[in-house]
C-alpha positions as CSV (number, residue, x, y, z in Angstrom):
1,M,109.1,93.7,83.4
2,K,107.6,96.4,81.2
3,A,108.7,100.0,81.3
4,V,106.7,102.2,83.7
5,E,106.7,106.0,83.4
6,I,105.0,108.2,86.0
7,Y,104.5,112.0,85.7
8,T,104.6,113.6,89.1
9,T,105.2,116.7,91.2
10,R,107.1,116.7,94.5
11,T,104.2,117.9,96.6
12,C,101.4,115.6,95.3
13,P,100.2,113.1,97.8
14,Y,98.7,110.9,95.1
15,C,102.0,110.8,93.3
16,V,103.6,109.6,96.6
17,A,101.0,106.9,97.0
18,A,101.3,105.7,93.4
19,K,105.1,105.6,93.6
20,G,104.8,103.8,97.0
21,L,102.7,101.1,95.5
22,L,105.1,100.6,92.6
23,T,108.1,100.5,95.0
24,K,106.3,98.1,97.3
25,K,105.8,95.7,94.3
26,G,109.5,96.1,93.3
27,V,108.6,97.8,90.1
28,A,111.3,100.1,88.6
29,F,109.9,103.2,87.1
30,T,110.9,106.5,85.5
31,D,109.7,109.4,87.6
32,I,109.2,112.5,85.4
33,D,108.8,115.6,87.6
34,V,106.6,118.1,85.7
35,G,106.3,120.6,88.7
36,G,108.8,123.2,87.4
37,D,108.6,122.6,83.7
38,P,105.5,123.8,81.8
39,A,106.7,122.3,78.5
40,L,107.1,118.9,80.1
41,R,103.6,119.2,81.8
42,A,102.2,120.1,78.4
43,K,103.8,117.0,76.9
44,M,102.2,114.9,79.7
45,T,98.8,116.5,79.0
46,Q,99.1,115.8,75.3
47,R,100.0,112.1,76.0
48,A,97.5,111.5,78.8
49,G,94.7,113.8,77.8
50,R,94.6,114.9,81.5
51,T,96.2,117.7,83.4
52,S,96.4,116.2,86.8
53,V,99.2,114.2,88.3
54,P,100.2,111.5,88.6
55,Q,99.8,110.1,85.1
56,I,101.0,106.6,84.7
57,F,102.1,104.7,81.6
58,I,103.0,101.0,81.3
59,A,104.8,100.0,78.2
60,G,103.8,103.3,76.6
61,S,100.0,102.7,77.3
62,H,98.3,105.2,79.5
63,I,96.6,103.5,82.5
64,G,95.5,106.7,84.3
65,G,96.3,108.1,87.7
66,C,96.7,106.9,91.3
67,D,93.2,105.7,91.7
68,D,93.4,103.8,88.5
69,L,96.7,102.2,89.5
70,H,95.3,101.1,92.8
71,A,92.1,99.8,91.2
72,L,94.2,97.6,88.8
73,E,96.1,96.3,91.9
74,R,92.8,95.5,93.8
75,S,91.4,93.7,90.7
76,G,94.5,91.6,90.3
77,K,95.2,93.0,86.8
78,L,98.3,95.1,87.6
79,D,100.8,92.2,87.7
80,A,99.7,90.9,84.3
81,M,100.1,94.4,82.8
82,L,103.6,94.7,84.3
83,A,104.8,91.2,83.2
């Protein structure tokens, strides 16, 4: 399975939903909490081109946020991206 990174904050309901989907699918992921670290959040923004959380990367490629992750799941494309 490919490496998954997810930039989050503790209080974000979309972060919880995205991590919940990944956990339900048995996907191991690296959770990077940017809530208390402006430098880390700036790095996320630079990588993703977005300031909102979550921002999700699979094998180093940015796939977007929570809505994007769920759309990939609904379309049946997420499993192929993770394999």
